[in-house]
DOROVEX-568412 format. One record per residue: residue number from 1; x, y, z of N, C-alpha, C in turn. Coordinates in steps of 0.1 Angstrom, whole numbers. Example, Ala and Ser with C-alpha at 12.3 -4.5 7.8 and 13.67 -1.06 7.14 Angstrom:
1 | 132 | -57 | 78 | 123 | -45 | 78 | 132 | -33 | 78
2 | 128 | -22 | 71 | 137 | -11 | 71 | 129 | 0 | 79
//
This chain:
1 | -399 | 718 | -911 | -405 | 714 | -897 | -394 | 712 | -889
2 | -393 | 715 | -876 | -385 | 711 | -866 | -393 | 705 | -856
3 | -387 | 696 | -848 | -393 | 686 | -840 | -382 | 679 | -830
4 | -386 | 671 | -819 | -379 | 665 | -812 | -385 | 652 | -808
5 | -375 | 641 | -800 | -384 | 629 | -800 | -378 | 626 | -784
6 | -386 | 620 | -776 | -380 | 615 | -763 | -387 | 599 | -766
7 | -372 | 592 | -764 | -376 | 576 | -764 | -365 | 569 | -761
8 | -368 | 556 | -758 | -355 | 548 | -752 | -342 | 550 | -764
9 | -330 | 547 | -757 | -320 | 551 | -763 | -319 | 542 | -775
10 | -321 | 531 | -777 | -320 | 521 | -788 | -328 | 525 | -800
11 | -343 | 530 | -796 | -351 | 536 | -805 | -344 | 548 | -809
12 | -342 | 558 | -802 | -337 | 571 | -805 | -326 | 570 | -818
13 | -316 | 558 | -814 | -304 | 556 | -821 | -309 | 553 | -835
14 | -320 | 544 | -835 | -325 | 537 | -846 | -330 | 547 | -855
15 | -339 | 558 | -849 | -344 | 569 | -857 | -333 | 578 | -861
16 | -324 | 579 | -854 | -312 | 590 | -859 | -305 | 585 | -872
17 | -304 | 570 | -873 | -299 | 566 | -886 | -307 | 569 | -899
18 | -319 | 567 | -895 | -329 | 570 | -906 | -330 | 583 | -910
19 | -329 | 591 | -898 | -332 | 607 | -902 | -320 | 613 | -907
20 | -310 | 608 | -904 | -296 | 615 | -909 | -294 | 610 | -924
21 | -302 | 602 | -927 | -299 | 598 | -942 | -311 | 606 | -950
22 | -320 | 608 | -947 | -333 | 613 | -953 | -335 | 629 | -952
23 | -328 | 636 | -941 | -331 | 650 | -941 | -319 | 659 | -940
24 | -319 | 669 | -942 | -310 | 681 | -938 | -313 | 688 | -927
25 | -302 | 696 | -922 | -305 | 705 | -909 | -314 | 716 | -917
26 | -321 | 722 | -905 | -332 | 732 | -908 | -326 | 745 | -912
27 | -331 | 755 | -917 | -324 | 768 | -918 | -324 | 776 | -908
28 | -313 | 785 | -908 | -309 | 790 | -892 | -324 | 799 | -889
29 | -333 | 803 | -898 | -344 | 810 | -892 | -351 | 804 | -887
30 | -355 | 789 | -893 | -364 | 781 | -887 | -359 | 778 | -871
31 | -345 | 775 | -870 | -340 | 774 | -857 | -344 | 783 | -846
32 | -341 | 796 | -848 | -345 | 806 | -841 | -358 | 808 | -839
33 | -368 | 803 | -850 | -382 | 809 | -849 | -386 | 796 | -836
34 | -381 | 782 | -839 | -385 | 773 | -828 | -380 | 777 | -815
35 | -368 | 780 | -812 | -363 | 788 | -801 | -375 | 800 | -796
36 | -379 | 809 | -801 | -386 | 818 | -799 | -401 | 812 | -795
37 | -405 | 800 | -802 | -417 | 796 | -797 | -417 | 785 | -787
38 | -405 | 781 | -783 | -404 | 774 | -771 | -401 | 785 | -759
39 | -395 | 796 | -760 | -390 | 805 | -748 | -400 | 816 | -747
40 | -404 | 819 | -759 | -414 | 832 | -758 | -425 | 834 | -754
41 | -434 | 842 | -750 | -446 | 842 | -746 | -456 | 834 | -752
42 | -468 | 829 | -746 | -476 | 820 | -750 | -488 | 823 | -748
43 | -493 | 834 | -744 | -506 | 842 | -746 | -515 | 838 | -757
44 | -508 | 841 | -769 | -516 | 837 | -781 | -520 | 822 | -784
45 | -511 | 813 | -778 | -514 | 800 | -779 | -530 | 794 | -774
46 | -532 | 800 | -764 | -545 | 795 | -760 | -557 | 802 | -769
47 | -553 | 815 | -772 | -563 | 823 | -781 | -565 | 813 | -793
48 | -556 | 809 | -799 | -554 | 801 | -812 | -562 | 786 | -808
49 | -558 | 781 | -799 | -564 | 768 | -795 | -580 | 768 | -792
50 | -584 | 779 | -787 | -600 | 783 | -787 | -603 | 785 | -799
51 | -599 | 791 | -810 | -606 | 794 | -820 | -605 | 784 | -831
52 | -593 | 774 | -828 | -595 | 759 | -836 | -607 | 749 | -828
53 | -609 | 751 | -817 | -618 | 740 | -810 | -631 | 748 | -816
54 | -632 | 761 | -818 | -646 | 764 | -823 | -649 | 760 | -836
55 | -638 | 761 | -845 | -638 | 756 | -858 | -641 | 739 | -860
56 | -633 | 733 | -854 | -634 | 718 | -849 | -649 | 716 | -844
57 | -654 | 723 | -835 | -672 | 719 | -833 | -678 | 722 | -843
58 | -675 | 735 | -851 | -687 | 738 | -863 | -686 | 728 | -875
59 | -675 | 723 | -876 | -671 | 711 | -887 | -679 | 703 | -883
60 | -673 | 695 | -870 | -680 | 681 | -866 | -697 | 683 | -864
61 | -702 | 695 | -861 | -717 | 692 | -860 | -722 | 693 | -878
62 | -716 | 702 | -885 | -719 | 704 | -895 | -719 | 691 | -906
63 | -707 | 682 | -904 | -707 | 670 | -911 | -717 | 662 | -906
64 | -719 | 660 | -893 | -726 | 648 | -886 | -740 | 652 | -888
65 | -744 | 667 | -894 | -759 | 669 | -896 | -762 | 665 | -914
66 | -753 | 659 | -921 | -756 | 656 | -932 | -758 | 640 | -933
67 | -770 | 634 | -936 | -774 | 621 | -936 | -762 | 614 | -946
68 | -757 | 604 | -938 | -749 | 593 | -945 | -734 | 595 | -943
69 | -733 | 605 | -934 | -718 | 613 | -931 | -718 | 609 | -914
70 | -706 | 603 | -909 | -706 | 601 | -899 | -691 | 606 | -893
71 | -688 | 617 | -883 | -676 | 620 | -879 | -673 | 619 | -865
72 | -661 | 614 | -861 | -658 | 612 | -845 | -649 | 628 | -844
73 | -649 | 629 | -832 | -642 | 642 | -828 | -625 | 640 | -832
74 | -621 | 649 | -841 | -605 | 649 | -840 | -600 | 649 | -829
75 | -587 | 642 | -830 | -578 | 639 | -818 | -565 | 647 | -818
76 | -565 | 656 | -830 | -550 | 666 | -833 | -554 | 670 | -846
77 | -540 | 681 | -849 | -540 | 687 | -860 | -554 | 696 | -862
78 | -557 | 698 | -874 | -571 | 706 | -880 | -575 | 698 | -890
79 | -579 | 686 | -890 | -586 | 679 | -901 | -596 | 672 | -894
80 | -608 | 672 | -902 | -619 | 659 | -897 | -618 | 650 | -908
81 | -616 | 637 | -901 | -613 | 625 | -912 | -627 | 616 | -908
82 | -638 | 618 | -918 | -651 | 615 | -918 | -653 | 602 | -927
83 | -664 | 592 | -924 | -668 | 581 | -927 | -681 | 586 | -938
84 | -680 | 584 | -953 | -688 | 586 | -961 | -695 | 575 | -967
85 | -691 | 562 | -960 | -697 | 549 | -968 | -713 | 552 | -968
86 | -717 | 559 | -959 | -733 | 561 | -957 | -740 | 567 | -969
87 | -732 | 571 | -978 | -736 | 578 | -991 | -734 | 569 | -1004
88 | -730 | 558 | -999 | -726 | 548 | -1012 | -742 | 547 | -1018
89 | -743 | 545 | -1029 | -757 | 540 | -1034 | -768 | 547 | -1034
90 | -766 | 561 | -1026 | -779 | 567 | -1022 | -783 | 574 | -1036
91 | -795 | 575 | -1037 | -802 | 580 | -1050 | -805 | 594 | -1051
92 | -807 | 600 | -1061 | -810 | 617 | -1062 | -796 | 624 | -1062
93 | -787 | 618 | -1059 | -775 | 628 | -1064 | -768 | 630 | -1076
94 | -777 | 624 | -1089 | -771 | 624 | -1102 | -761 | 616 | -1103
95 | -754 | 609 | -1096 | -744 | 599 | -1099 | -745 | 588 | -1088
96 | -738 | 577 | -1092 | -738 | 567 | -1081 | -724 | 570 | -1076
97 | -725 | 568 | -1062 | -711 | 571 | -1053 | -711 | 557 | -1050
98 | -696 | 552 | -1054 | -693 | 541 | -1048 | -682 | 538 | -1041
99 | -674 | 552 | -1040 | -660 | 553 | -1030 | -659 | 563 | -1025
100 | -647 | 565 | -1021 | -644 | 583 | -1015 | -640 | 589 | -1023
101 | -633 | 587 | -1036 | -630 | 594 | -1044 | -642 | 599 | -1053
102 | -652 | 591 | -1056 | -666 | 596 | -1060 | -671 | 609 | -1054
103 | -671 | 605 | -1040 | -677 | 617 | -1032 | -667 | 627 | -1033
104 | -656 | 629 | -1031 | -647 | 640 | -1033 | -650 | 645 | -1047
105 | -651 | 639 | -1057 | -652 | 644 | -1071 | -666 | 652 | -1071
106 | -674 | 645 | -1066 | -690 | 654 | -1064 | -690 | 665 | -1059
107 | -682 | 665 | -1047 | -683 | 680 | -1038 | -671 | 689 | -1043
108 | -665 | 684 | -1052 | -655 | 694 | -1059 | -664 | 701 | -1070
109 | -670 | 693 | -1078 | -676 | 696 | -1092 | -687 | 705 | -1087
110 | -698 | 701 | -1076 | -711 | 707 | -1074 | -710 | 716 | -1063
111 | -703 | 714 | -1052 | -701 | 722 | -1041 | -689 | 731 | -1040
112 | -680 | 729 | -1050 | -665 | 736 | -1052 | -658 | 736 | -1038
113 | -660 | 722 | -1031 | -653 | 722 | -1018 | -640 | 712 | -1022
114 | -628 | 715 | -1018 | -617 | 706 | -1021 | -615 | 698 | -1009
115 | -617 | 686 | -1009 | -617 | 677 | -1000 | -606 | 665 | -1005
116 | -600 | 656 | -995 | -591 | 646 | -1001 | -595 | 634 | -995
117 | -597 | 624 | -1005 | -604 | 611 | -1005 | -592 | 603 | -991
118 | -600 | 596 | -987 | -593 | 589 | -977 | -582 | 578 | -981
119 | -585 | 572 | -991 | -578 | 562 | -1000 | -564 | 566 | -1000
120 | -563 | 580 | -1002 | -549 | 586 | -1004 | -540 | 583 | -992
121 | -547 | 582 | -982 | -542 | 579 | -965 | -544 | 563 | -962
122 | -546 | 553 | -973 | -550 | 538 | -972 | -564 | 536 | -963
123 | -572 | 546 | -962 | -583 | 547 | -955 | -595 | 549 | -963
124 | -599 | 538 | -974 | -607 | 541 | -981 | -623 | 542 | -973
125 | -632 | 548 | -979 | -644 | 552 | -973 | -643 | 563 | -967
126 | -634 | 571 | -962 | -634 | 584 | -955 | -630 | 598 | -961
127 | -628 | 606 | -958 | -626 | 619 | -964 | -622 | 627 | -956
128 | -612 | 636 | -958 | -603 | 643 | -949 | -606 | 658 | -953
129 | -613 | 666 | -942 | -614 | 678 | -945 | -604 | 690 | -934
130 | -598 | 698 | -941 | -591 | 708 | -931 | -605 | 719 | -924
131 | -600 | 720 | -913 | -606 | 733 | -909 | -599 | 746 | -901
132 | -588 | 745 | -912 | -578 | 759 | -910 | -583 | 767 | -918
133 | -594 | 772 | -915 | -599 | 784 | -923 | -610 | 792 | -914
134 | -614 | 803 | -919 | -621 | 812 | -911 | -636 | 805 | -911
135 | -642 | 808 | -901 | -655 | 801 | -895 | -666 | 804 | -905
136 | -667 | 817 | -910 | -674 | 819 | -922 | -674 | 810 | -934
137 | -661 | 807 | -936 | -659 | 800 | -950 | -660 | 785 | -948
138 | -659 | 778 | -936 | -662 | 766 | -931 | -678 | 763 | -933
139 | -684 | 773 | -926 | -699 | 773 | -927 | -705 | 775 | -940
140 | -698 | 781 | -948 | -705 | 783 | -964 | -702 | 769 | -971
141 | -688 | 762 | -968 | -685 | 751 | -973 | -696 | 740 | -971
142 | -697 | 739 | -955 | -705 | 730 | -950 | -720 | 730 | -957
143 | -725 | 742 | -959 | -736 | 745 | -964 | -739 | 740 | -980
144 | -728 | 742 | -986 | -726 | 736 | -999 | -728 | 722 | -999
145 | -720 | 716 | -991 | -719 | 702 | -990 | -733 | 697 | -987
146 | -739 | 701 | -978 | -753 | 698 | -974 | -764 | 698 | -984
147 | -761 | 709 | -992 | -772 | 712 | -1004 | -768 | 699 | -1015
148 | -757 | 698 | -1018 | -754 | 688 | -1028 | -757 | 673 | -1022
149 | -755 | 672 | -1009 | -758 | 659 | -1005 | -770 | 656 | -1001
150 | -781 | 668 | -1004 | -794 | 665 | -999 | -796 | 662 | -984
151 | -789 | 667 | -975 | -793 | 664 | -961 | -788 | 673 | -951
152 | -790 | 678 | -940 | -786 | 685 | -930 | -786 | 699 | -932
153 | -789 | 709 | -920 | -785 | 722 | -924 | -777 | 727 | -912
154 | -769 | 737 | -919 | -758 | 744 | -911 | -762 | 757 | -906
//
């Protein structure tokens, strides 16, 4: 990864001390790729932004259609981070769900959907789902999740 930071001098200096001891220089090809990304044509950027917006909206509506799940509009990247605490203790799922790990295990085993428990990010009760996939794949995954959890239609 390549990036930069704008900050007050004292903050930038402190960050430089930490960064210089934890990372090394990026490969030459990565530096040229970053330069091309900054200076090159940007027509494809808007096309990709629109595609990810459609995917985000699809995932958001699909997750919020499932009873017991609440998902706010993601503010960046390409992940939905949704609240699954409304699933805890729900009958009819074949097992007692008491935490985000149990939810992700159930969805992996029965819906074949790979999700990440929020407790891995110090956010128990939440689950992370990437929407960096084709829309048909996202629709299929959301449908599987809805069938397993017994609510919502995609």
